[in-house]
N, C-alpha and C positions, 0 to 999 in steps of 0.2 A: 502437597499443595492441593487445596480444594478445587473442585471443578469450577472453572470460570463461567460467569453468566454470559451467555451468548445473545447479545442484543445489538441492534443497529447502533445505539449510542456507544457501546463499548468498541464496536468495530471502527466507528469514526474516531474515537480516542486513539486507538492503535495506529490508524493511518495518519492522524495528525502528528503523533509523537515520532513515529519511526519512518514514515514514507513521504511526508509533506515538507518541501523546501521552497523557500522564496528566493528569487534571483532571476537571472536571464538564462533561459534554456531553449535549445532547439529540439523540438519533438521529432519523432520518427516520421511524421508527415511533412517535416520541413518548416513547420510554423514555429515562430518564436513565442514563448510563453513566459509569464512573470512568475510561474511556480512550476514545480515538478513533483510528480508522484512516482516514487519507486516502490511499486506494489510488492515486489519480491521481498522487501524488508519486513513485510507483514506476513505474506503467504508462505514464506520459507522459515518462519519462526514457529515454535511449538504452539504458543497461545494464539497467535494470529491465524495459523492454519486451522486450528480447531474451531475457533470462533467463526471463521469464514465458511468452513464446511458445514457447520451446524445451521447457519443462516441460509445457505444455499439449499440445503436439504429441505428445510421448511418450505422454501419457495417452489421447489419442483414437485412436492408431494402430490399436489392436485393434478399434475399432468400425467402421472403414472408412466414415466419414461422407462425404457429398457436400459438406457445408457446415458451418461453425461460425458461431455468432452469439449475440446476447443483447440485453438491453434497453439501448437507446440509449447514453448516455455511458459507463457503466461497462464495457460490453463492446466498444464500437466499436474502440478501438486494439488490443485483444487479438485480436479476430477478424481484423482486417486483417493483423496481424503473423503470426498462425498461418497464414493463407492464403498469405502471401508466402513464409514459411519452408518450407511444404509443397512448393513447387516444386523445392527442392533437397534434399529429405529422402529417405533410403532407407527410412524407416519407414512412410511414408504417401504415397499418391498425392495429387496436388494437390487441394486443397479450396477451394471458394469461401467467401466470407464474406457475412454479412448483419447488419443491425441491426433491432431491433424498436422502433418508436416507442411512447412511453407512451400517446399518443392518435393515432388516424388523422389524417393530414394532411387539410386542409379543401379541397384542390383536386386536380386531376389524377385519379389512380387512387383516391385516398382510402384508400390501403393503409396498414397498420401496419408492413409489412415492406419494407425497402429492400435492394436487392441482387439478385443472381441467385437466383431462387427459383421452384420449380414444384411442382405437386401430386405427392406421392409421394417427395419429396426426403428423404434421411436426414440428420439433423442432430445435432450436439452443442451444447447450450446452455452458454455460458461466462460467467463474471463475475469481478470482482476480489474482492469481499468478500461473504460470506454472513452475514446476521444472522437474519432471520425466514424467509428463503426467498421472500419476496413477489416480488422482482424476477425471479428465475429462473423461478418458477412463472408469472408473467405472460407472460414470453417463450415458455415452453413452450406455454402455452394459445394464444397467438397463432399459433405455428407449426402446431399441430394444427388450429386453426380454418381455416387457409389450405390445409390438405391435406398438410402435411408430417408427418414422423415424428421423434420425439425418442428417440434411442438412449441418451443419457446426459447428465448435467449435471456440469460440472467448474468448480470455483472455485479461486482462488488461496489465499484465507484463510477458514477457518471460525471465526467468533467463538464457537462452541459455545454458542449461545443459543437452540437449538431449531430452527434452520433446516434442518438435515439431517433431523431427524425429520419436520418439516412436508413436506419435499419427498418423502421416502420414503413417507409416508402417501398421497400422490397417485400412487404407483406408479412413480416414477422412481428410477433409480440415481444416487447423487451421490458424487463423489470430490473431496476437497480436497487441495491440495498441502502446505499447512501449516495449523496451527491457532493460536489465541490462546496456547496453552501454550508454543509455540515462542518467541513474543515475550516472554512473561512470564519465560522462562528467561534470556534475555539481560538483561532488566531487573533480575532478582535478582543476576546476576553483576556488573552495573554498580554497583548500590547496595552490594553487599558490598565492592567495591574502592574506591569513593569515597563512603563514608557521610556525610562532612561536606558535600561539594559538593552531592550529591543532596538532602540534607535542607534545607540553607539555601535552595535554590531554591524551596522550598515554604513558607517562613516568612511569616507575616502579622503585622504589616506587613513589607514588604521590608527586609531588613537588608543594606545595601550593604557595610558593613565585614565582616560575616561571609561574604558572597559572595567578597570579596577574599581572605579567609583560606582559603576553599575552593579557590581557585586554587593555593595552595601544595600542597594535596593532589594536584592534577593534575600540578603541576611535578615531584613525586616520581617520576612515571612518564614524563612527557612534558614536559621542561623548556621547550622552545620554545612548545609549546601553552599551558602554564600561564601563561607570561609574556604571550603574545598575548591570552589570555582575560582576564587581569587588566587589561590596557590597555583592552580593550573594555568591561569592567564599569565602569572609572573614567570612560570617556567617557559611558556610559549614565547613570551617576549624575549627572554634570554636566548632561546634557541633560534627563533626566526628573525628577530631584529625588525627593522622598519619594513612595512608592507604597504603597497599602494591600495590594496583591497583585500579583505578576508576572502579566501577561496570559499565557494559554496559549501564544500565538505567540512571545512573548519568552522564556518558559521553555524552549520547544523549541529556539529559536535558540541559547541559551547551552549547552544540554545536547548538541545535535547534534554539535559538534566532538569532544566526549569520546566519544560513541558511535562516530564515525568512527575515531578513534584506536584504539579497542579492537576494533571489529568490521568494519572495512572489508574488502571482498572483494579489495582490492588492498593487502595489508599493507605492501608496500615503499614505497608512496607515501602511506600513511595519514596521517602527520603533516602533509605538505604539503596534502593534501585538507582536513584538519581546520582548519588555520590559514587556508586560503583561504576556508572557509565563513564566516569572520568578517571577510572583507575588504570586504564590502558592508555599508554602514550599515543597521542594523535600523530600519525605519520603520513597523512594524505598530502598530495601535491596540489598544485593550482587547479587541476581539473577534477579533483575529488568531489 
């Protein structure tokens, strides 16, 4: 495989295809949202992690940090990848990585920070998705309490829900690589091109016959994908029977191949990727 082009546009495509879902979701803050971003679907994939780390490395280069890190699960793969890439970068001297635990561990050093860390260390805090800013602020506070310095905060996606303002009120500079608007732009394009298929996915109760009709719309642009999608919908109808609503996981599963066909960062193999995404039986439940 050739080295992927690491651009904000390609990062937005990856997030839209694999991480963005529409529906009714309760966020970690307790707020209800009409969409959800599962950033780990991007940052724990090979291409997604590589693209994310390259873009983050470009943005921290001017800060000359000694280390990058953030709050536990969201930041851990990103910090490790940025650190590894920095060893062969002409933009930035090698940087170490660290993670901040949500709570101090109850044994050993009882520290919140894991990884090479010392008083006076210059850091950049990173994370995948910014909503309220609570995660990056918690990480920044832990770093400063341990004697480190925070030069900047960088995130992959800003949901534009007040997080940037909250972070800057505390005196930190924040930069995002993409925002919610980039993902909404792709969603509008998809819905304009496939109005029937995207609409029937949200009908209540589920109308399997209309979903099959929607596959003809897909076939008009991608014949093999449309046929494969129709076969999968026929199988699901037989196995699941009448449903009052498509679970979010199942809706995403059926929409993802169309997203791949339209927005893949590897357009030459997009159709193969799209059909292959339907090759594994969907087994998710109502909460998937």
